[in-house]
KEMARTOR-29689 format. One record per residue: residue number from 1; x, y, z of N, C-alpha, C, O in turn. Coordinates in nm, 4 decimals, always signed. Each point is the difference from the previous one (the first is absolute). Example, Ala and Ser with C-alpha at 12.3 -4.5 7.8 and 13.67 -1.06 7.14 Angstrom:
REM KEMARTOR-29689
+-----+----------+----------+----------+----------+----------+----------+----------+----------+----------+----------+----------+----------+
| pos |       nX |       nY |       nZ |      caX |      caY |      caZ |       cX |       cY |       cZ |       oX |       oY |       oZ |
+-----+----------+----------+----------+----------+----------+----------+----------+----------+----------+----------+----------+----------+
|   1 |  +1.3190 |  -0.5690 |  +0.7800 |  -0.0890 |  +0.1190 |  +0.0000 |  +0.0900 |  +0.1200 |  +0.0000 |  +0.1036 |  -0.0019 |  +0.0665 |
|   2 |  -0.1386 |  +0.1069 |  -0.1385 |  +0.0820 |  +0.1190 |  +0.0060 |  -0.0770 |  +0.1090 |  +0.0730 |  +0.0509 |  +0.1108 |  +0.0169 |
+-----+----------+----------+----------+----------+----------+----------+----------+----------+----------+----------+----------+----------+
END
This chain:
REM KEMARTOR-29689
+-----+----------+----------+----------+----------+----------+----------+----------+----------+----------+----------+----------+----------+
| pos |       nX |       nY |       nZ |      caX |      caY |      caZ |       cX |       cY |       cZ |       oX |       oY |       oZ |
+-----+----------+----------+----------+----------+----------+----------+----------+----------+----------+----------+----------+----------+
|   1 |  -0.1995 |  -0.1985 |  -1.5991 |  +0.1020 |  +0.0772 |  -0.0685 |  +0.1308 |  -0.0800 |  -0.0124 |  +0.1097 |  +0.0558 |  +0.0002 |
|   2 |  -0.1255 |  -0.1861 |  -0.0107 |  +0.1155 |  -0.0888 |  -0.0069 |  +0.0894 |  +0.0332 |  -0.1190 |  -0.0453 |  +0.0165 |  -0.1133 |
|   3 |  +0.1750 |  -0.0074 |  +0.1445 |  +0.1056 |  +0.0205 |  -0.0994 |  -0.0083 |  +0.1336 |  -0.0748 |  +0.0683 |  +0.0182 |  -0.1008 |
|   4 |  -0.1515 |  +0.0757 |  +0.1490 |  -0.0065 |  +0.1326 |  -0.0624 |  +0.1107 |  +0.0870 |  +0.0571 |  +0.0239 |  +0.0002 |  +0.1208 |
|   5 |  +0.0436 |  +0.0736 |  -0.2080 |  +0.1103 |  +0.0860 |  +0.0434 |  -0.0521 |  +0.1179 |  +0.0806 |  +0.0541 |  +0.0312 |  +0.1061 |
|   6 |  -0.1583 |  +0.0345 |  -0.1553 |  -0.0591 |  +0.1140 |  +0.0694 |  -0.1417 |  -0.0367 |  +0.0431 |  -0.0800 |  -0.0476 |  -0.0805 |
|   7 |  +0.0499 |  +0.0703 |  +0.2084 |  -0.1354 |  -0.0206 |  +0.0512 |  -0.0408 |  +0.1300 |  +0.0677 |  +0.0617 |  +0.0417 |  +0.0980 |
|   8 |  -0.1654 |  +0.0221 |  -0.1503 |  -0.0460 |  +0.1277 |  +0.0532 |  -0.1164 |  -0.0232 |  +0.0952 |  -0.0982 |  -0.0655 |  -0.0349 |
|   9 |  +0.1103 |  +0.1196 |  +0.1548 |  -0.0999 |  -0.0201 |  +0.1042 |  -0.1404 |  +0.0355 |  -0.0489 |  -0.0965 |  -0.0680 |  +0.0346 |
|  10 |  +0.0848 |  +0.1727 |  -0.1137 |  -0.1312 |  +0.0448 |  -0.0496 |  -0.0684 |  -0.1064 |  -0.0855 |  -0.1219 |  +0.0029 |  -0.0169 |
|  11 |  +0.1992 |  -0.0963 |  -0.0367 |  -0.0545 |  -0.1044 |  -0.0868 |  -0.0338 |  -0.1293 |  +0.0749 |  -0.0513 |  -0.0948 |  -0.0594 |
|  12 |  +0.0802 |  +0.0915 |  +0.1896 |  -0.0230 |  -0.1215 |  +0.0790 |  -0.1174 |  +0.0238 |  +0.0938 |  +0.0008 |  +0.0939 |  +0.0796 |
|  13 |  -0.1011 |  -0.1789 |  -0.0896 |  -0.1172 |  +0.0118 |  +0.0854 |  +0.0289 |  -0.0626 |  +0.1363 |  +0.0499 |  -0.1122 |  +0.0088 |
|  14 |  -0.0819 |  +0.1861 |  +0.0969 |  +0.0188 |  -0.0516 |  +0.1359 |  -0.1084 |  -0.1022 |  +0.0307 |  -0.1137 |  +0.0126 |  -0.0454 |
|  15 |  +0.1505 |  -0.1141 |  +0.1232 |  -0.0983 |  -0.0998 |  +0.0429 |  -0.0048 |  -0.0016 |  +0.1519 |  +0.0980 |  +0.0331 |  +0.0668 |
|  16 |  -0.2119 |  -0.0715 |  -0.0135 |  -0.0175 |  -0.0094 |  +0.1446 |  +0.0796 |  -0.1198 |  +0.0498 |  -0.0240 |  -0.1128 |  -0.0431 |
|  17 |  +0.1187 |  +0.1364 |  +0.1337 |  +0.0812 |  -0.1088 |  +0.0559 |  -0.0533 |  -0.0441 |  +0.1364 |  +0.0089 |  -0.1173 |  +0.0363 |
|  18 |  -0.0642 |  +0.2129 |  +0.0387 |  -0.0585 |  -0.0243 |  +0.1326 |  -0.0835 |  +0.1230 |  +0.0328 |  +0.0010 |  +0.0978 |  -0.0748 |
|  19 |  -0.0731 |  -0.1023 |  +0.1860 |  -0.0789 |  +0.1159 |  +0.0418 |  +0.0937 |  +0.1190 |  +0.0201 |  +0.0886 |  -0.0048 |  +0.0853 |
|  20 |  -0.1077 |  +0.1121 |  -0.1637 |  +0.0829 |  +0.1194 |  +0.0130 |  +0.1346 |  -0.0082 |  -0.0685 |  +0.0849 |  +0.0870 |  +0.0198 |
|  21 |  -0.0634 |  -0.1921 |  -0.1017 |  +0.1283 |  -0.0185 |  -0.0691 |  -0.0253 |  -0.0260 |  -0.1477 |  -0.0765 |  -0.0893 |  -0.0365 |
|  22 |  +0.1420 |  +0.1691 |  -0.0485 |  -0.0040 |  -0.0267 |  -0.1438 |  +0.1411 |  -0.0303 |  -0.0480 |  +0.0986 |  +0.0456 |  +0.0579 |
|  23 |  -0.0914 |  -0.1245 |  -0.1660 |  +0.1283 |  -0.0487 |  -0.0504 |  +0.0082 |  +0.0224 |  -0.1502 |  -0.0970 |  -0.0197 |  -0.0733 |
|  24 |  +0.2170 |  +0.0619 |  +0.0288 |  +0.0314 |  +0.0095 |  -0.1421 |  +0.1222 |  -0.0865 |  -0.0268 |  +0.1066 |  +0.0220 |  +0.0575 |
|  25 |  -0.1228 |  -0.1203 |  -0.1450 |  +0.1143 |  -0.0797 |  -0.0432 |  +0.0653 |  +0.0772 |  -0.1137 |  -0.0628 |  +0.0253 |  -0.1028 |
|  26 |  +0.1879 |  +0.0119 |  +0.1215 |  +0.0705 |  +0.0817 |  -0.0979 |  +0.0912 |  -0.0895 |  -0.0841 |  -0.0422 |  -0.1079 |  -0.0416 |
|  27 |  +0.1628 |  +0.1490 |  +0.0164 |  +0.0910 |  -0.0779 |  -0.0849 |  +0.0373 |  -0.1317 |  +0.0663 |  +0.0196 |  -0.0066 |  +0.1213 |
|  28 |  -0.0099 |  -0.0998 |  -0.2040 |  +0.0472 |  -0.1278 |  +0.0525 |  +0.0463 |  -0.0938 |  -0.1108 |  -0.0360 |  +0.0135 |  -0.1170 |
|  29 |  +0.1172 |  -0.1087 |  +0.1599 |  +0.0427 |  -0.1134 |  -0.0819 |  -0.0256 |  -0.1242 |  +0.0847 |  -0.0554 |  +0.0099 |  +0.1094 |
|  30 |  +0.0950 |  -0.1253 |  -0.1587 |  -0.0150 |  -0.1206 |  +0.0818 |  +0.0860 |  +0.0073 |  +0.1259 |  -0.0334 |  -0.0612 |  +0.1015 |
|  31 |  +0.1434 |  +0.1353 |  -0.1074 |  +0.0969 |  +0.0041 |  +0.1097 |  -0.0277 |  +0.1058 |  +0.1061 |  +0.0404 |  -0.0174 |  +0.1150 |
|  32 |  -0.1084 |  +0.1270 |  -0.1501 |  -0.0184 |  +0.1109 |  +0.0939 |  -0.1282 |  +0.0760 |  -0.0333 |  -0.0405 |  +0.0072 |  -0.1161 |
|  33 |  -0.0240 |  +0.0506 |  +0.2208 |  -0.1264 |  +0.0721 |  -0.0195 |  -0.0038 |  +0.1227 |  +0.0903 |  +0.0425 |  -0.0048 |  +0.1155 |
|  34 |  -0.0942 |  +0.1150 |  -0.1702 |  -0.0173 |  +0.1255 |  +0.0739 |  -0.1501 |  +0.0248 |  +0.0194 |  -0.0763 |  -0.0003 |  -0.0965 |
|  35 |  +0.0343 |  +0.0219 |  +0.2231 |  -0.1410 |  +0.0184 |  +0.0338 |  -0.0148 |  +0.1224 |  +0.0902 |  +0.0715 |  +0.0139 |  +0.0992 |
|  36 |  -0.1653 |  +0.0749 |  -0.1347 |  -0.0285 |  +0.1202 |  +0.0790 |  -0.1296 |  -0.0217 |  +0.0770 |  -0.1026 |  -0.0356 |  -0.0581 |
|  37 |  +0.1082 |  +0.0575 |  +0.1897 |  -0.1156 |  -0.0210 |  +0.0879 |  -0.0379 |  +0.1309 |  +0.0688 |  +0.0838 |  +0.0636 |  +0.0639 |
|  38 |  -0.2103 |  -0.0236 |  -0.0771 |  -0.0506 |  +0.1202 |  +0.0657 |  -0.0845 |  -0.0420 |  +0.1193 |  -0.0948 |  -0.0771 |  -0.0145 |
|  39 |  +0.1294 |  +0.1281 |  +0.1328 |  -0.0688 |  -0.0334 |  +0.1248 |  -0.0719 |  +0.1215 |  +0.0565 |  +0.0569 |  +0.1089 |  +0.0080 |
|  40 |  -0.1819 |  -0.1282 |  +0.0309 |  -0.0712 |  +0.1018 |  +0.0771 |  +0.0367 |  -0.0186 |  +0.1465 |  +0.0349 |  -0.1099 |  +0.0431 |
|  41 |  -0.0431 |  +0.2179 |  +0.0324 |  +0.0300 |  -0.0094 |  +0.1435 |  -0.0871 |  -0.1067 |  +0.0643 |  -0.1209 |  -0.0040 |  -0.0226 |
|  42 |  +0.1818 |  -0.0820 |  +0.1022 |  -0.0714 |  -0.1070 |  +0.0689 |  -0.0077 |  -0.1305 |  -0.0780 |  -0.0377 |  -0.1030 |  +0.0557 |
|  43 |  +0.0730 |  +0.1061 |  -0.1844 |  -0.0047 |  -0.1221 |  -0.0810 |  +0.1039 |  -0.1002 |  +0.0497 |  +0.1048 |  +0.0373 |  +0.0529 |
|  44 |  -0.1364 |  -0.1646 |  -0.0712 |  +0.0858 |  -0.1071 |  +0.0508 |  +0.0480 |  -0.0885 |  -0.1138 |  -0.0780 |  -0.0449 |  -0.0841 |
|  45 |  +0.2070 |  +0.0214 |  +0.0839 |  +0.0586 |  -0.1035 |  -0.0849 |  +0.0154 |  -0.1211 |  +0.0907 |  +0.0952 |  -0.0081 |  +0.0777 |
|  46 |  -0.1881 |  -0.0858 |  -0.0872 |  -0.0051 |  -0.1135 |  +0.0930 |  +0.1313 |  -0.0782 |  +0.0007 |  +0.0697 |  -0.0078 |  -0.1011 |
|  47 |  -0.0372 |  -0.0499 |  +0.2176 |  +0.1186 |  -0.0849 |  +0.0110 |  -0.0096 |  -0.1143 |  -0.1008 |  -0.1029 |  -0.0667 |  -0.0102 |
|  48 |  +0.2107 |  +0.0453 |  -0.0633 |  +0.0034 |  -0.1052 |  -0.1014 |  +0.1454 |  -0.0338 |  -0.0327 |  +0.0923 |  +0.0658 |  +0.0481 |
|  49 |  -0.0732 |  -0.1670 |  -0.1289 |  +0.1333 |  -0.0341 |  -0.0503 |  -0.0168 |  -0.0601 |  -0.1386 |  -0.1086 |  -0.0455 |  -0.0359 |
|  50 |  +0.2146 |  +0.0454 |  -0.0405 |  -0.0033 |  -0.0519 |  -0.1372 |  +0.1410 |  -0.0411 |  -0.0407 |  +0.0974 |  +0.0389 |  +0.0645 |
|  51 |  -0.0865 |  -0.1170 |  -0.1709 |  +0.1322 |  -0.0495 |  -0.0424 |  +0.0758 |  +0.0970 |  -0.0904 |  +0.0627 |  -0.0413 |  -0.0975 |
|  52 |  -0.0689 |  +0.1693 |  +0.1302 |  +0.0693 |  +0.1034 |  -0.0781 |  +0.0819 |  +0.0846 |  +0.0970 |  -0.0440 |  +0.0263 |  +0.1119 |
|  53 |  +0.1612 |  +0.0160 |  -0.1537 |  +0.0710 |  +0.1021 |  +0.0758 |  -0.0632 |  +0.1331 |  -0.0372 |  -0.0302 |  +0.0245 |  -0.1168 |
|  54 |  +0.0100 |  +0.0623 |  +0.2169 |  -0.0702 |  +0.1267 |  -0.0206 |  +0.0768 |  +0.1119 |  +0.0682 |  +0.0408 |  -0.0121 |  +0.1155 |
|  55 |  -0.0218 |  +0.1205 |  -0.1881 |  +0.0515 |  +0.1237 |  +0.0583 |  -0.1127 |  +0.1017 |  -0.0085 |  -0.0586 |  +0.0201 |  -0.1064 |
|  56 |  +0.0286 |  +0.0438 |  +0.2187 |  -0.1030 |  +0.1041 |  +0.0047 |  +0.0667 |  +0.1330 |  +0.0298 |  +0.0773 |  +0.0130 |  +0.0949 |
|  57 |  -0.1091 |  +0.0863 |  -0.1784 |  +0.0498 |  +0.1364 |  +0.0175 |  -0.1192 |  +0.0890 |  +0.0341 |  -0.1015 |  -0.0027 |  -0.0696 |
|  58 |  +0.1133 |  +0.0818 |  +0.1766 |  -0.1078 |  +0.0896 |  +0.0409 |  +0.0144 |  +0.1313 |  -0.0784 |  +0.0918 |  +0.0784 |  +0.0240 |
|  59 |  -0.1840 |  -0.0566 |  -0.1175 |  +0.0008 |  +0.1212 |  -0.0821 |  -0.0546 |  +0.1172 |  +0.0808 |  +0.0553 |  +0.1099 |  -0.0030 |
|  60 |  -0.1650 |  -0.1348 |  +0.0756 |  -0.0617 |  +0.1052 |  +0.0820 |  -0.0810 |  -0.0658 |  +0.1108 |  -0.0267 |  -0.1201 |  -0.0037 |
|  61 |  -0.0119 |  +0.2004 |  +0.1023 |  -0.0818 |  -0.0498 |  +0.1094 |  +0.0813 |  -0.0563 |  +0.1148 |  +0.1216 |  +0.0179 |  +0.0080 |
|  62 |  -0.1929 |  -0.0871 |  +0.0812 |  +0.0618 |  -0.0615 |  +0.1172 |  -0.0712 |  -0.1323 |  +0.0272 |  -0.1228 |  -0.0075 |  -0.0046 |
|  63 |  +0.2009 |  -0.0961 |  +0.0329 |  -0.0531 |  -0.1344 |  +0.0161 |  +0.0635 |  -0.0684 |  +0.1202 |  +0.1165 |  +0.0236 |  +0.0321 |
|  64 |  -0.1952 |  -0.1094 |  +0.0344 |  +0.0555 |  -0.0902 |  +0.0997 |  +0.0120 |  -0.1353 |  -0.0688 |  -0.1007 |  -0.0614 |  -0.0353 |
|  65 |  +0.2244 |  +0.0150 |  +0.0162 |  +0.0264 |  -0.1276 |  -0.0656 |  +0.0394 |  -0.1046 |  +0.1014 |  +0.0707 |  +0.0281 |  +0.0967 |
|  66 |  -0.1173 |  -0.1486 |  -0.1200 |  +0.0465 |  -0.1168 |  +0.0729 |  +0.0692 |  -0.0890 |  -0.1015 |  -0.0604 |  -0.0414 |  -0.0989 |
|  67 |  +0.1879 |  +0.0120 |  +0.1237 |  +0.0777 |  -0.0879 |  -0.0879 |  +0.0693 |  -0.1019 |  +0.0896 |  +0.0786 |  +0.0364 |  +0.0875 |
|  68 |  -0.1080 |  -0.1630 |  -0.1096 |  +0.0577 |  -0.1093 |  +0.0791 |  -0.0206 |  +0.0237 |  +0.1498 |  +0.0892 |  -0.0262 |  +0.0807 |
|  69 |  -0.2077 |  +0.0760 |  -0.0444 |  -0.0340 |  +0.0203 |  +0.1402 |  +0.0493 |  +0.1302 |  +0.0610 |  -0.0325 |  +0.0299 |  +0.1149 |
|  70 |  +0.1103 |  +0.0485 |  -0.1893 |  +0.0531 |  +0.1274 |  +0.0510 |  -0.0811 |  +0.1166 |  -0.0551 |  -0.0196 |  +0.0105 |  -0.1210 |
|  71 |  -0.0282 |  +0.0785 |  +0.2107 |  -0.0796 |  +0.1165 |  -0.0406 |  +0.0868 |  +0.1249 |  -0.0021 |  +0.0797 |  +0.0240 |  +0.0907 |
|  72 |  -0.0970 |  +0.0551 |  -0.1966 |  +0.0697 |  +0.1285 |  -0.0127 |  -0.0898 |  +0.0993 |  -0.0725 |  -0.0831 |  -0.0386 |  -0.0822 |
|  73 |  +0.1006 |  +0.1665 |  +0.1131 |  -0.0675 |  +0.1078 |  -0.0723 |  +0.0933 |  +0.0441 |  -0.1121 |  +0.1178 |  +0.0270 |  +0.0234 |
|  74 |  -0.1714 |  -0.0198 |  -0.1465 |  +0.0791 |  +0.0430 |  -0.1153 |  -0.0682 |  +0.1179 |  -0.0671 |  -0.1223 |  +0.0134 |  +0.0026 |
|  75 |  +0.2055 |  +0.0731 |  -0.0637 |  -0.0478 |  +0.1223 |  -0.0658 |  +0.0667 |  +0.0134 |  -0.1360 |  +0.0832 |  -0.0822 |  -0.0383 |
|  76 |  -0.1209 |  +0.1865 |  -0.0336 |  +0.0532 |  +0.0257 |  -0.1336 |  +0.1523 |  -0.0103 |  -0.0012 |  +0.0688 |  +0.0587 |  +0.0836 |
|  77 |  -0.0183 |  -0.1342 |  -0.1799 |  +0.1438 |  -0.0188 |  -0.0148 |  +0.0523 |  -0.1276 |  +0.0628 |  +0.1114 |  -0.0425 |  -0.0305 |
|  78 |  -0.1903 |  -0.0201 |  +0.1184 |  +0.0417 |  -0.1246 |  +0.0646 |  -0.0297 |  -0.1186 |  -0.0914 |  -0.0846 |  +0.0086 |  -0.0890 |
|  79 |  +0.1549 |  -0.1189 |  +0.1119 |  -0.0255 |  -0.1212 |  -0.0784 |  +0.0162 |  -0.1227 |  +0.0887 |  +0.0619 |  +0.0055 |  +0.1063 |
|  80 |  -0.1192 |  -0.1163 |  -0.1525 |  +0.0039 |  -0.1264 |  +0.0731 |  +0.0294 |  -0.1139 |  -0.0959 |  -0.0456 |  -0.0003 |  -0.1144 |
|  81 |  +0.1219 |  -0.0956 |  +0.1622 |  +0.0280 |  -0.1224 |  -0.0745 |  -0.0780 |  -0.1131 |  +0.0646 |  +0.0094 |  -0.0228 |  +0.1206 |
|  82 |  -0.0870 |  -0.0482 |  -0.2029 |  -0.0770 |  -0.1152 |  +0.0484 |  +0.0362 |  -0.1181 |  -0.0893 |  -0.0491 |  -0.0122 |  -0.1123 |
|  83 |  +0.1353 |  -0.0740 |  +0.1638 |  +0.0411 |  -0.1169 |  -0.0774 |  -0.1167 |  -0.0971 |  -0.0133 |  -0.0950 |  +0.0043 |  +0.0783 |
|  84 |  +0.1030 |  -0.0910 |  -0.1772 |  -0.1093 |  -0.0933 |  -0.0266 |  -0.0356 |  -0.0809 |  +0.1240 |  +0.0866 |  -0.0508 |  +0.0713 |
|  85 |  -0.2181 |  +0.0408 |  -0.0482 |  -0.0509 |  -0.0775 |  +0.1120 |  -0.0122 |  +0.0753 |  +0.1308 |  -0.0577 |  -0.0530 |  +0.0950 |
|  86 |  +0.1101 |  +0.1759 |  -0.0859 |  -0.0047 |  +0.0783 |  +0.1241 |  -0.1385 |  +0.0644 |  +0.0149 |  -0.0479 |  +0.0662 |  -0.0920 |
|  87 |  -0.0163 |  -0.0857 |  +0.2077 |  -0.1311 |  +0.0606 |  +0.0228 |  +0.0145 |  +0.1508 |  +0.0197 |  +0.0901 |  +0.0470 |  +0.0694 |
|  88 |  -0.1818 |  +0.0278 |  -0.1327 |  +0.0037 |  +0.1458 |  +0.0093 |  -0.1383 |  +0.0590 |  -0.0249 |  -0.0863 |  -0.0639 |  -0.0604 |
|  89 |  +0.0667 |  +0.1853 |  +0.1071 |  -0.1252 |  +0.0723 |  -0.0189 |  +0.0151 |  +0.1400 |  +0.0554 |  +0.1020 |  +0.0327 |  +0.0607 |
|  90 |  -0.2045 |  +0.0513 |  -0.0817 |  +0.0107 |  +0.1387 |  +0.0464 |  -0.1363 |  +0.0601 |  +0.0309 |  -0.1045 |  -0.0519 |  -0.0392 |
|  91 |  +0.1100 |  +0.1635 |  +0.1113 |  -0.1149 |  +0.0866 |  +0.0251 |  +0.0421 |  +0.1391 |  -0.0445 |  +0.1074 |  +0.0476 |  +0.0366 |
|  92 |  -0.1921 |  +0.0175 |  -0.1157 |  +0.0306 |  +0.1352 |  -0.0468 |  -0.0391 |  +0.1011 |  +0.1074 |  -0.1175 |  +0.0114 |  +0.0351 |
|  93 |  +0.2157 |  +0.0617 |  +0.0169 |  -0.0242 |  +0.1003 |  +0.1046 |  -0.0328 |  +0.1363 |  -0.0596 |  -0.0786 |  +0.0757 |  +0.0569 |
|  94 |  +0.1390 |  -0.0444 |  -0.1720 |  -0.0285 |  +0.1234 |  -0.0748 |  -0.0035 |  -0.0375 |  -0.1470 |  +0.0908 |  -0.0663 |  -0.0501 |
|  95 |  -0.1963 |  +0.1088 |  -0.0193 |  -0.0187 |  -0.0359 |  -0.1409 |  +0.1311 |  +0.0043 |  -0.0762 |  +0.0791 |  +0.0930 |  +0.0156 |
|  96 |  -0.0565 |  -0.1960 |  -0.0994 |  +0.1273 |  -0.0033 |  -0.0696 |  +0.0081 |  -0.1014 |  -0.1117 |  -0.0969 |  -0.0678 |  -0.0340 |
|  97 |  +0.2170 |  +0.0602 |  -0.0218 |  +0.0283 |  -0.0870 |  -0.1138 |  +0.1214 |  -0.0860 |  +0.0315 |  +0.1021 |  +0.0487 |  +0.0486 |
|  98 |  -0.1157 |  -0.1791 |  -0.0776 |  +0.1111 |  -0.0945 |  +0.0110 |  +0.0337 |  -0.0510 |  -0.1395 |  -0.0894 |  -0.0301 |  -0.0791 |
|  99 |  +0.2166 |  +0.0207 |  +0.0497 |  +0.0464 |  -0.0569 |  -0.1260 |  +0.0661 |  -0.1328 |  +0.0314 |  +0.0979 |  -0.0052 |  +0.0744 |
| 100 |  -0.1517 |  -0.1030 |  -0.1317 |  +0.0519 |  -0.1345 |  +0.0242 |  +0.0734 |  -0.0511 |  -0.1228 |  -0.0456 |  +0.0164 |  -0.1132 |
| 101 |  +0.1596 |  -0.0783 |  +0.1376 |  +0.0757 |  -0.0690 |  -0.1039 |  +0.0041 |  -0.1473 |  +0.0408 |  +0.0433 |  -0.0337 |  +0.1103 |
| 102 |  -0.0886 |  -0.0533 |  -0.2001 |  -0.0048 |  -0.1438 |  +0.0264 |  +0.0944 |  -0.0749 |  -0.0932 |  +0.0157 |  +0.0358 |  -0.1167 |
| 103 |  +0.0469 |  -0.1403 |  +0.1702 |  +0.0801 |  -0.0897 |  -0.0820 |  -0.0270 |  -0.1425 |  +0.0458 |  +0.0203 |  -0.0307 |  +0.1175 |
| 104 |  -0.0654 |  -0.0576 |  -0.2064 |  -0.0451 |  +0.0296 |  -0.1362 |  -0.1334 |  +0.0742 |  +0.0018 |  -0.0525 |  +0.0325 |  +0.1065 |
| 105 |  -0.0011 |  -0.0065 |  -0.2239 |  -0.1277 |  +0.0723 |  -0.0090 |  -0.1126 |  -0.0776 |  +0.0680 |  +0.0078 |  -0.1218 |  +0.0159 |
| 106 |  -0.1129 |  +0.1943 |  +0.0239 |  -0.1173 |  -0.0601 |  +0.0645 |  -0.1009 |  -0.0389 |  -0.1078 |  -0.0714 |  +0.0860 |  -0.0518 |
| 107 |  +0.0649 |  -0.2121 |  +0.0182 |  -0.0954 |  -0.0468 |  -0.1005 |  -0.1447 |  +0.0237 |  +0.0446 |  -0.0885 |  +0.0184 |  -0.0836 |
| 108 |  +0.0646 |  -0.0189 |  +0.2156 |  -0.1351 |  +0.0211 |  +0.0504 |  -0.0475 |  +0.1445 |  -0.0147 |  -0.1173 |  +0.0282 |  +0.0246 |
| 109 |  +0.2052 |  +0.0638 |  -0.0639 |  -0.0368 |  +0.1396 |  -0.0181 |  -0.0393 |  +0.0327 |  -0.1443 |  -0.0488 |  +0.1096 |  -0.0273 |
| 110 |  +0.0695 |  -0.2029 |  -0.0640 |  -0.0320 |  +0.0278 |  -0.1424 |  -0.1045 |  -0.0958 |  -0.0533 |  -0.0382 |  +0.0091 |  -0.1167 |
+-----+----------+----------+----------+----------+----------+----------+----------+----------+----------+----------+----------+----------+
END
């Protein structure tokens, strides 16, 4: 949905990102990307890092996040900043949705 002004969720097909995790790449440009992730309870976002700054907003559910070696429980309304190169990952404690904003966009997602 690159460079589209309006991106409707109903028009975007979810793809399997990991066991128990589906991902929808929503609006994006070369500079920024919005991604919606649906997690089933117990699903794991494996520890990883990438050369993108990422902000994650918890839309719903409950997650245990590890960011730069620090573990915290986050819930709906919470957000996290993960600067480029910082290792991070999560475990879904209660089924939920995470909204990720990446800068620049993730070429590996399209």
